[in-house]
SEBA-916602 format. One record per residue (C-alpha): residue number from 1; x, y, z. Coordinates in steps of 0.2 Angstrom, whole numbers. Layout:
% residues N
@pos = NUM | x = X | y = Y | z = Z
...
% end
This chain:
% residues 87
@pos = 1 | x = -17 | y = 5 | z = 65
@pos = 2 | x = -5 | y = -6 | z = 73
@pos = 3 | x = -1 | y = -23 | z = 66
@pos = 4 | x = 9 | y = -37 | z = 69
@pos = 5 | x = 27 | y = -33 | z = 65
@pos = 6 | x = 30 | y = -50 | z = 56
@pos = 7 | x = 15 | y = -46 | z = 44
@pos = 8 | x = 22 | y = -28 | z = 41
@pos = 9 | x = 40 | y = -34 | z = 35
@pos = 10 | x = 33 | y = -41 | z = 16
@pos = 11 | x = 24 | y = -25 | z = 16
@pos = 12 | x = 39 | y = -14 | z = 20
@pos = 13 | x = 49 | y = -23 | z = 8
@pos = 14 | x = 36 | y = -21 | z = -6
@pos = 15 | x = 36 | y = -3 | z = -1
@pos = 16 | x = 53 | y = 0 | z = -3
@pos = 17 | x = 54 | y = -10 | z = -21
@pos = 18 | x = 39 | y = 4 | z = -26
@pos = 19 | x = 50 | y = 17 | z = -19
@pos = 20 | x = 65 | y = 11 | z = -30
@pos = 21 | x = 53 | y = 9 | z = -45
@pos = 22 | x = 46 | y = 26 | z = -43
@pos = 23 | x = 63 | y = 33 | z = -43
@pos = 24 | x = 66 | y = 24 | z = -59
@pos = 25 | x = 50 | y = 31 | z = -68
@pos = 26 | x = 55 | y = 48 | z = -63
@pos = 27 | x = 72 | y = 46 | z = -71
@pos = 28 | x = 64 | y = 39 | z = -86
@pos = 29 | x = 53 | y = 53 | z = -88
@pos = 30 | x = 67 | y = 65 | z = -84
@pos = 31 | x = 77 | y = 59 | z = -97
@pos = 32 | x = 64 | y = 58 | z = -112
@pos = 33 | x = 62 | y = 37 | z = -109
@pos = 34 | x = 49 | y = 28 | z = -121
@pos = 35 | x = 31 | y = 31 | z = -117
@pos = 36 | x = 28 | y = 11 | z = -117
@pos = 37 | x = 41 | y = 8 | z = -103
@pos = 38 | x = 36 | y = 22 | z = -93
@pos = 39 | x = 18 | y = 16 | z = -92
@pos = 40 | x = 23 | y = -1 | z = -89
@pos = 41 | x = 34 | y = 4 | z = -75
@pos = 42 | x = 22 | y = 16 | z = -68
@pos = 43 | x = 8 | y = 2 | z = -68
@pos = 44 | x = 20 | y = -9 | z = -58
@pos = 45 | x = 22 | y = 4 | z = -46
@pos = 46 | x = 4 | y = 6 | z = -44
@pos = 47 | x = 0 | y = -12 | z = -41
@pos = 48 | x = 14 | y = -14 | z = -29
@pos = 49 | x = 7 | y = 1 | z = -18
@pos = 50 | x = -11 | y = -6 | z = -20
@pos = 51 | x = -5 | y = -23 | z = -13
@pos = 52 | x = 4 | y = -15 | z = 1
@pos = 53 | x = -12 | y = -6 | z = 6
@pos = 54 | x = -21 | y = -22 | z = 5
@pos = 55 | x = -10 | y = -32 | z = 15
@pos = 56 | x = -11 | y = -19 | z = 28
@pos = 57 | x = -29 | y = -18 | z = 29
@pos = 58 | x = -30 | y = -36 | z = 28
@pos = 59 | x = -19 | y = -39 | z = 43
@pos = 60 | x = -26 | y = -25 | z = 54
@pos = 61 | x = -45 | y = -30 | z = 51
@pos = 62 | x = -46 | y = -40 | z = 67
@pos = 63 | x = -36 | y = -26 | z = 76
@pos = 64 | x = -47 | y = -11 | z = 68
@pos = 65 | x = -63 | y = -20 | z = 74
@pos = 66 | x = -57 | y = -25 | z = 91
@pos = 67 | x = -44 | y = -10 | z = 96
@pos = 68 | x = -52 | y = -3 | z = 112
@pos = 69 | x = -34 | y = 1 | z = 121
@pos = 70 | x = -33 | y = 19 | z = 115
@pos = 71 | x = -46 | y = 22 | z = 101
@pos = 72 | x = -63 | y = 16 | z = 99
@pos = 73 | x = -65 | y = 1 | z = 88
@pos = 74 | x = -69 | y = 5 | z = 70
@pos = 75 | x = -87 | y = 1 | z = 64
@pos = 76 | x = -89 | y = -11 | z = 50
@pos = 77 | x = -93 | y = 5 | z = 39
@pos = 78 | x = -78 | y = 14 | z = 43
@pos = 79 | x = -67 | y = -2 | z = 39
@pos = 80 | x = -76 | y = -5 | z = 23
@pos = 81 | x = -74 | y = 14 | z = 19
@pos = 82 | x = -55 | y = 12 | z = 23
@pos = 83 | x = -54 | y = -5 | z = 11
@pos = 84 | x = -64 | y = 3 | z = -3
@pos = 85 | x = -52 | y = 19 | z = -2
@pos = 86 | x = -38 | y = 7 | z = -10
@pos = 87 | x = -50 | y = 3 | z = -25
% end
């Protein structure tokens, strides 16, 4: 799926932040961090990834339905399945 480059800037920023948060969670687990802090940070990473995925799908919906250049367009059922994969 190709989406607008401007729309992807915030998604990439969110993914990079999530990458940093995940590295911090890993370090916390490796060093025996407190359970509550580990779970809280892991939940933040999970939410950031979910929001990035939803943004990608939302930004690409029109293109997925209308893309006919190289790939046949996605059906509504295929697009729904893709969206629900994030749930």
